[in-house]
N, CA and C of each residue as an Amber inpcrd file, in Angstrom:
protein
   432
  16.4340000  10.0700000 -63.6290000  16.3030000   8.9450000 -64.3880000
  14.7600000   8.7660000 -65.3800000  15.2720000   8.8830000 -66.4640000
  14.3940000   8.5260000 -67.5730000  13.9000000   7.1490000 -67.7340000
  12.9700000   6.5740000 -67.9110000  12.1350000   5.2620000 -68.0070000
  11.6340000   5.2340000 -69.6640000  11.4220000   3.9850000 -69.9050000
  10.8150000   3.5240000 -71.0190000  10.1910000   2.6090000 -70.7960000
   8.8100000   2.2630000 -71.3020000   7.5870000   1.6910000 -70.9730000
   7.4560000   0.8950000 -72.1470000   7.4210000  -0.0650000 -72.5660000
   7.2680000  -0.8130000 -73.9880000   5.8360000  -1.9490000 -73.7240000
   4.6720000  -1.9330000 -74.2750000   3.5210000  -2.7800000 -74.2640000
   3.1880000  -2.7720000 -75.1180000   2.0770000  -3.6230000 -75.8370000
   1.4270000  -3.9520000 -76.6810000  -0.0980000  -4.0200000 -76.6050000
  -0.2830000  -4.0110000 -75.4010000  -1.6510000  -4.1310000 -74.8300000
  -1.7520000  -3.4450000 -73.3990000  -2.4890000  -2.7160000 -73.2060000
  -3.1810000  -1.6880000 -71.8850000  -4.1860000  -2.5460000 -71.2590000
  -4.0970000  -2.9720000 -70.2150000  -5.6930000  -3.6940000 -69.7690000
  -5.8300000  -3.1640000 -68.5770000  -7.2420000  -3.3410000 -68.2490000
  -7.8740000  -2.3740000 -66.7940000  -8.4350000  -3.3330000 -66.1110000
  -8.4720000  -3.5070000 -64.8770000  -8.6750000  -4.6700000 -63.9550000
 -10.4060000  -5.0360000 -64.1140000 -11.1400000  -4.0200000 -64.2760000
 -12.5940000  -4.5090000 -64.7590000 -12.8240000  -3.9900000 -66.1890000
 -12.2930000  -3.5080000 -67.0690000 -13.0140000  -2.6910000 -68.3440000
 -12.5650000  -3.7730000 -69.5600000 -11.6070000  -4.5320000 -69.2400000
 -10.9370000  -5.0820000 -70.0800000  -9.8060000  -4.5610000 -70.8010000
  -9.0120000  -5.2090000 -71.9180000  -7.9610000  -4.3770000 -72.2370000
  -8.0900000  -3.8040000 -74.0500000  -7.1500000  -2.8560000 -74.2260000
  -6.7740000  -2.7220000 -75.4520000  -5.2560000  -2.4320000 -76.0430000
  -5.4420000  -2.7230000 -77.2770000  -3.8910000  -2.6950000 -77.9820000
  -3.5470000  -1.0440000 -77.9720000  -2.1010000  -1.1520000 -77.7700000
  -2.3030000   0.0870000 -77.9070000  -1.9590000   1.3050000 -78.5720000
  -1.9100000   0.4840000 -80.1150000  -2.0180000   1.4290000 -81.2340000
  -3.2220000   2.0930000 -81.2480000  -4.2750000   1.4200000 -80.8140000
  -5.3760000   2.3310000 -80.5760000  -5.3900000   3.9590000 -79.5500000
  -4.4510000   3.5050000 -78.4210000  -4.3200000   4.8390000 -77.7390000
  -2.9950000   5.5160000 -78.3420000  -1.9410000   5.1270000 -79.1440000
  -1.3270000   6.1510000 -80.0730000  -1.8620000   6.6290000 -81.0120000
  -2.6580000   5.5440000 -81.8020000  -3.4330000   6.1370000 -83.4450000
  -4.6920000   7.1080000 -83.2260000  -5.2390000   7.1630000 -81.9830000
  -6.5480000   7.3320000 -81.5790000  -6.4810000   8.0610000 -80.9290000
  -6.0450000   8.5450000 -80.0030000  -6.0030000   9.7290000 -79.3000000
  -5.9880000  11.2140000 -80.3390000  -6.6180000  12.3000000 -79.3790000
  -6.7700000  13.4530000 -80.2430000  -5.2630000  13.8710000 -79.7930000
  -4.3330000  14.5510000 -80.8680000  -2.8120000  15.1300000 -80.0540000
  -3.3250000  16.6440000 -80.3360000  -4.3510000  17.3540000 -80.6080000
  -4.3390000  18.7430000 -79.9040000  -5.5250000  18.7630000 -80.1660000
  -6.2520000  19.4090000 -78.8760000  -7.4880000  19.8470000 -78.8940000
  -7.8380000  21.2240000 -77.9970000  -8.8910000  22.1550000 -78.0170000
  -8.8250000  22.8800000 -77.3570000 -10.1950000  23.5150000 -77.2330000
 -10.9660000  24.1520000 -76.1710000 -11.9510000  24.8320000 -75.7200000
 -11.5840000  26.5040000 -75.3400000 -12.3360000  27.0080000 -76.3990000
 -11.8550000  28.4120000 -75.9240000 -13.2160000  29.5840000 -76.0210000
 -13.6650000  30.1900000 -75.3170000 -14.3090000  31.4940000 -75.4720000
 -14.0650000  32.6650000 -76.7610000 -15.1120000  32.8380000 -77.6730000
 -14.4860000  33.3020000 -78.8950000 -15.0610000  34.7100000 -78.9990000
 -15.2300000  35.8160000 -77.8690000 -15.6920000  36.5420000 -77.7520000
 -15.0530000  37.6760000 -76.8520000 -14.6760000  38.8580000 -77.3310000
 -13.8160000  39.6780000 -76.4800000 -12.6040000  39.4790000 -76.4860000
 -11.8690000  39.1610000 -75.1830000 -10.3650000  38.7140000 -75.6580000
 -10.0260000  37.6750000 -75.5020000 -10.1550000  36.7550000 -76.3330000
 -10.2950000  35.1530000 -76.6220000  -9.3610000  34.8420000 -75.6910000
  -9.8080000  33.5210000 -74.7680000  -9.1000000  32.9740000 -74.3220000
  -8.8060000  31.0500000 -74.3680000  -8.3130000  30.1020000 -73.8500000
  -8.3030000  28.8860000 -73.9580000  -9.0840000  28.8540000 -72.4460000
 -10.0580000  27.8230000 -72.5420000 -10.3790000  27.0370000 -71.2290000
  -9.6870000  26.1950000 -71.1170000  -9.2070000  25.3560000 -71.7860000
  -8.6420000  24.3130000 -71.9310000  -7.8470000  23.6630000 -72.9750000
  -7.1060000  23.4760000 -73.1730000  -6.2130000  22.7580000 -74.5580000
  -5.1370000  21.3750000 -74.1570000  -4.8340000  21.1580000 -74.8670000
  -3.6400000  19.9060000 -75.1340000  -3.2080000  20.2800000 -76.4680000
  -1.8990000  20.5410000 -76.4150000  -0.9530000  20.9250000 -77.6170000
  -1.4460000  21.8330000 -78.2990000  -2.2120000  23.1560000 -78.0000000
  -2.1070000  24.5610000 -78.3590000  -1.3920000  25.4930000 -77.7010000
  -0.6050000  26.4170000 -78.4640000  -0.0400000  27.2610000 -77.9170000
  -0.5770000  29.0660000 -78.0280000  -1.0890000  28.5730000 -79.1780000
  -1.6440000  30.4070000 -78.8700000  -2.7840000  30.5950000 -80.1810000
  -3.5150000  31.6230000 -79.6310000  -4.7960000  32.0300000 -80.2900000
  -4.2530000  33.0200000 -80.6820000  -5.2410000  33.7760000 -82.0930000
  -4.9070000  35.2670000 -82.7280000  -6.6580000  34.9820000 -83.1640000
  -6.9520000  36.1780000 -82.6500000  -8.2740000  37.1340000 -83.5550000
  -7.9060000  38.1430000 -84.2790000  -8.5410000  37.4140000 -85.3450000
  -8.1340000  38.1790000 -86.6920000  -9.6980000  39.3100000 -86.8910000
 -10.4680000  39.3820000 -86.2190000 -11.9460000  39.8810000 -86.2850000
 -13.0450000  39.0140000 -86.2680000 -14.0330000  39.4750000 -86.7500000
 -15.3200000  38.9570000 -85.6650000 -15.3590000  37.1020000 -86.4890000
 -15.6460000  36.2940000 -85.5460000 -15.4570000  35.0970000 -85.8610000
 -14.3720000  34.4280000 -86.7730000 -13.3200000  34.7400000 -86.9660000
 -12.1020000  34.6790000 -87.3600000 -11.1040000  34.2460000 -86.5230000
 -10.8590000  33.1290000 -86.7960000  -9.7910000  32.6830000 -85.4710000
  -8.3930000  32.0000000 -86.0750000  -7.2920000  32.0710000 -85.4770000
  -5.9510000  31.0990000 -85.3370000  -5.7220000  30.4460000 -84.2000000
  -5.4160000  28.9930000 -84.8500000  -4.9670000  27.8230000 -83.3660000
  -3.2910000  27.5910000 -83.8550000  -2.2260000  27.5350000 -83.3020000
  -1.2810000  27.0810000 -83.5040000  -0.9510000  26.2030000 -82.6670000
  -0.1060000  25.3210000 -82.7820000   0.2980000  23.8510000 -82.1710000
   1.7530000  23.8900000 -81.5280000   1.6490000  22.9110000 -80.4000000
   3.0210000  23.2410000 -79.9080000   3.8160000  22.2160000 -80.1780000
   3.5130000  21.1540000 -80.8760000   3.8570000  20.0820000 -81.7960000
   3.0110000  19.6260000 -82.4950000   3.8760000  20.3250000 -83.7670000
   3.3520000  20.1270000 -85.5270000   2.9910000  18.5550000 -85.9480000
   2.0220000  18.5500000 -86.4280000   1.3060000  17.1630000 -86.8850000
   3.0180000  16.6750000 -88.2460000   2.7850000  15.1660000 -88.2870000
   3.8300000  14.6990000 -89.2590000   3.6400000  15.1770000 -90.7750000
   2.3350000  15.1410000 -90.8980000   1.9300000  15.4370000 -92.6020000
   0.5050000  16.0410000 -92.4920000  -0.1880000  16.0600000 -94.0090000
  -1.0250000  16.9700000 -93.6580000  -2.4660000  16.0030000 -93.5660000
  -1.9210000  14.7360000 -93.1940000  -3.1830000  13.4860000 -93.1030000
  -3.7270000  13.3320000 -91.8170000  -4.1570000  14.5420000 -91.5990000
  -5.0200000  14.2940000 -90.3530000  -6.1350000  14.5320000 -89.9500000
  -7.2070000  13.9080000 -89.0350000  -8.3550000  14.7440000 -89.2460000
  -8.9380000  15.9000000 -87.9360000  -9.9210000  16.6030000 -88.9380000
 -10.4600000  17.9570000 -87.9820000 -11.5750000  17.6250000 -87.9050000
 -11.8370000  18.2390000 -86.5930000 -13.3770000  18.3720000 -85.6040000
 -13.4000000  19.7860000 -85.1370000 -14.2640000  20.6490000 -85.7110000
 -14.8220000  22.2110000 -85.4460000 -15.9350000  22.5120000 -84.9910000
 -16.1980000  23.3190000 -84.3000000 -17.3240000  23.4270000 -83.8180000
 -17.4790000  24.6450000 -82.8650000 -18.8960000  25.3720000 -82.6400000
 -19.0440000  26.8520000 -82.1100000 -20.5310000  26.8110000 -81.6480000
 -20.5400000  27.0320000 -80.7250000 -22.1440000  27.5770000 -80.3090000
 -22.3730000  28.4540000 -79.4450000 -23.6810000  29.1540000 -79.1710000
 -23.7040000  29.7740000 -78.4740000 -23.4350000  31.2250000 -78.7630000
 -24.4020000  32.3410000 -78.9110000 -24.3140000  33.8730000 -78.9350000
 -24.6280000  34.8640000 -77.5210000 -23.6900000  35.5530000 -77.1680000
 -24.0270000  36.4070000 -76.2500000 -25.4020000  36.6330000 -75.8230000
 -25.8210000  36.4200000 -75.0620000 -27.2520000  37.0840000 -74.2910000
 -27.9770000  35.4860000 -74.7230000 -27.2730000  34.5730000 -75.4360000
 -28.6280000  33.9530000 -75.8960000 -28.3190000  32.1060000 -75.2720000
 -26.9390000  32.0530000 -74.8200000 -26.1710000  30.6660000 -74.4840000
 -27.0240000  29.2460000 -74.3870000 -26.8620000  29.1810000 -76.0610000
 -27.7750000  27.5340000 -76.0160000 -29.1930000  28.3670000 -77.2500000
 -29.6730000  29.3780000 -77.0130000 -30.6730000  29.5960000 -77.9310000
 -30.3520000  30.3370000 -79.4460000 -28.9300000  30.4200000 -79.4030000
 -28.6270000  31.1510000 -80.7110000 -28.0630000  30.1640000 -81.6380000
 -27.6610000  29.6680000 -82.3320000 -27.2580000  28.8320000 -83.5790000
 -25.9420000  29.4320000 -83.8870000 -24.5570000  28.9640000 -84.0450000
 -23.4620000  29.5800000 -84.9450000 -23.0490000  28.0200000 -85.7520000
 -23.1080000  28.7360000 -86.6910000 -22.1290000  27.5960000 -87.7970000
 -20.5430000  27.7720000 -87.6370000 -19.7780000  26.9470000 -88.1440000
 -18.6530000  26.6860000 -88.1470000 -17.9210000  26.3450000 -89.6990000
 -16.5690000  26.8230000 -90.2820000 -16.4340000  26.4760000 -91.3910000
 -15.0090000  26.4870000 -91.1750000 -14.0210000  25.7190000 -91.7240000
 -12.3890000  25.9660000 -91.9750000 -12.3540000  26.4820000 -93.0080000
 -11.9330000  27.6870000 -93.2440000 -12.0680000  28.3310000 -94.4230000
 -10.2840000  27.7170000 -95.0280000  -9.5790000  27.4800000 -94.2520000
  -8.2570000  26.7220000 -94.7560000  -7.0370000  26.9050000 -93.8100000
  -6.0580000  26.0870000 -93.6530000  -5.1620000  25.9670000 -92.4930000
  -4.0830000  26.6700000 -92.0490000  -4.5250000  27.8160000 -91.0610000
  -3.4650000  28.5900000 -90.9690000  -2.8420000  29.4840000 -92.0190000
  -3.5790000  29.5090000 -93.0370000  -3.1910000  29.9190000 -94.3830000
  -4.5570000  30.5150000 -95.2880000  -4.8510000  31.6160000 -94.8290000
  -6.5890000  32.1630000 -95.4540000  -6.2820000  32.3870000 -96.8050000
  -5.2020000  31.8100000 -97.6290000  -4.9680000  32.1500000 -98.9810000
  -4.7430000  30.8960000 -99.8290000  -4.3470000  29.9740000 -99.0440000
  -4.4730000  28.2980000 -99.4920000  -5.3910000  27.9680000-100.1910000
  -5.3160000  27.8890000-101.5200000  -6.0770000  26.7120000-102.0450000
  -5.8220000  25.6660000-102.5580000  -4.7030000  25.0270000-102.3700000
  -4.4440000  24.0200000-102.7800000  -4.1890000  22.9830000-101.9980000
  -4.0340000  21.5610000-101.8600000  -3.8450000  21.0070000-100.6330000
  -1.9920000  21.0980000-100.0560000  -1.5620000  21.1700000-100.9810000
   0.1320000  21.4890000-100.5590000  -0.0760000  22.6240000-100.0010000
  -0.5780000  23.6080000 -99.9560000  -0.5860000  24.4540000 -98.9480000
  -1.0980000  24.4620000 -97.5640000  -1.6680000  23.1180000 -97.1940000
  -2.4060000  23.1420000 -96.1570000  -1.1310000  22.8740000 -94.8900000
  -1.2170000  23.4550000 -93.7990000   0.1220000  23.3170000 -93.0480000
  -0.4550000  22.7600000 -91.8120000   0.8730000  21.9500000 -90.9980000
   1.0290000  20.8230000 -90.1580000   1.1500000  21.3030000 -88.5130000
   0.9520000  23.2270000 -88.5590000   1.2480000  23.7190000 -87.1020000
   0.0680000  24.8220000 -86.6950000  -0.9350000  24.4320000 -87.5550000
  -2.1880000  24.7950000 -86.8520000  -3.5970000  25.0420000 -87.6680000
  -4.3180000  26.1910000 -87.6340000  -5.5210000  26.2460000 -88.2780000
  -6.1480000  27.5650000 -88.2650000  -6.4340000  27.8080000 -89.3210000
  -7.3740000  29.2180000 -89.6140000  -8.9350000  28.6380000 -89.9420000
  -9.4580000  29.5810000 -88.8220000 -11.0310000  28.8450000 -89.1710000
 -12.0160000  30.1650000 -88.8220000 -13.5070000  30.3490000 -89.6490000
 -14.3950000  31.0490000 -89.1760000 -15.3380000  30.3440000 -88.7050000
 -16.2090000  31.0430000 -87.9550000 -17.2900000  30.9030000 -86.8720000
 -18.5400000  31.9460000 -87.8520000 -20.2290000  31.3510000 -88.0070000
 -21.0460000  32.5460000 -88.6940000 -22.1610000  32.1070000 -88.2450000
 -23.1060000  32.7690000 -88.1160000 -24.7790000  32.5040000 -88.4190000
 -25.0630000  31.4090000 -89.3980000 -25.7700000  30.5640000 -89.3830000
 -26.1030000  29.6880000 -90.3220000 -27.1960000  30.7710000 -91.3090000
 -27.0500000  30.3700000 -92.5750000 -27.8890000  31.2090000 -93.2570000
 -29.4660000  30.3970000 -93.2710000 -30.2940000  31.2650000 -92.6640000
 -31.7480000  30.9030000 -92.7540000 -32.9170000  31.7730000 -93.3760000
 -34.3180000  31.5080000 -92.8790000 -34.6780000  32.9740000 -93.5820000
 -34.9500000  33.9040000 -92.7850000 -33.7460000  34.0460000 -91.5490000
 -33.9600000  35.2530000 -90.7940000 -32.4880000  35.8160000 -90.6300000
 -31.5210000  35.3000000 -91.2630000 -30.2540000  35.7620000 -91.2710000
 -29.4770000  35.3470000 -92.6180000 -28.6810000  35.8540000 -92.9990000
 -27.6950000  36.0850000 -94.4280000 -26.4630000  35.4310000 -93.8790000
 -26.3260000  34.2740000 -92.7190000 -25.1790000  33.7270000 -92.7730000
 -23.4860000  34.7030000 -92.5930000 -24.0850000  35.8650000 -91.6300000
 -22.8900000  36.9180000 -91.3820000 -22.0590000  35.7920000 -89.9540000
 -21.1680000  36.7540000 -90.0610000 -20.0250000  36.0000000 -88.7050000
 -20.6180000  36.7020000 -87.9640000 -19.8580000  35.4530000 -86.7860000
 -20.5730000  35.6000000 -85.8080000 -19.2260000  35.3250000 -84.6360000
 -19.3380000  35.8080000 -83.2930000 -18.5850000  35.3430000 -82.2490000
 -18.9960000  34.5190000 -81.2930000 -18.9450000  33.4950000 -81.4350000
 -19.7930000  31.9930000 -80.5000000 -19.2370000  32.4330000 -78.9420000
 -20.1820000  31.7680000 -78.0680000 -19.6270000  31.2080000 -77.0210000
 -18.3270000  30.5510000 -76.6080000 -18.6350000  29.5630000 -77.1430000
 -17.6920000  28.6400000 -76.9430000 -17.2480000  28.0130000 -78.7130000
 -16.2030000  28.0240000 -78.6450000 -15.2760000  27.1540000 -79.8540000
 -14.4440000  26.1670000 -79.5720000 -14.8820000  24.8200000 -80.0980000
 -14.4100000  23.6390000 -79.7700000 -13.7110000  23.3920000 -80.9090000
 -11.9820000  22.6630000 -80.7740000 -11.1550000  22.1160000 -81.9810000
 -10.6430000  20.8420000 -81.5910000 -11.1970000  19.9160000 -82.0420000
 -10.0210000  18.4370000 -81.9700000  -9.4090000  17.9980000 -83.5110000
  -8.0160000  18.1140000 -83.2100000  -7.2330000  16.9810000 -84.1270000
  -6.5900000  15.9270000 -84.1820000  -6.6220000  14.9770000 -84.6700000
  -6.2770000  13.1610000 -84.9530000  -5.4680000  13.3880000 -85.7500000
  -4.1930000  12.5680000 -85.5830000  -3.0960000  12.5220000 -86.5270000
  -1.8710000  11.9490000 -85.7480000  -0.6810000  12.2780000 -86.8030000
   0.3890000  11.5240000 -86.4940000   1.1730000  12.7850000 -86.0930000
   2.1460000  13.1150000 -85.0680000   2.6930000  13.8920000 -84.6620000
   4.0920000  13.8740000 -85.4890000   4.7970000  14.7550000 -85.4220000
   5.5770000  15.2720000 -86.0940000   6.8600000  14.3320000 -85.1880000
């Protein structure tokens, strides 16, 4: 038997209450944490269905449920290199959204992301691609 709960406010016995729109609008609709080296694999995730390794530090993540439109917010980071765990710095950038050739906003897709990780460019490094120990992605927005 299926049921439905309708509420405008959630209340905790000691922590106060919150309007349900903060839960619906403010919660991540997709997130993942995966290892970026060797055979990549999710450590844990929500609404993420697959990972693709396109080469050194170049990854794609696809979603189980698509986003309603391109008006979502994305946070992404990566860190730690093999043998340095916390000692090496890895930078990260979203090159496009699951479409490496996309340049216009209307080419941004709602079903996943394509991104790259690399060493930060500084006096000792040219900003080359790198495979981090930890890659994390967090996406907020409305699902389709």
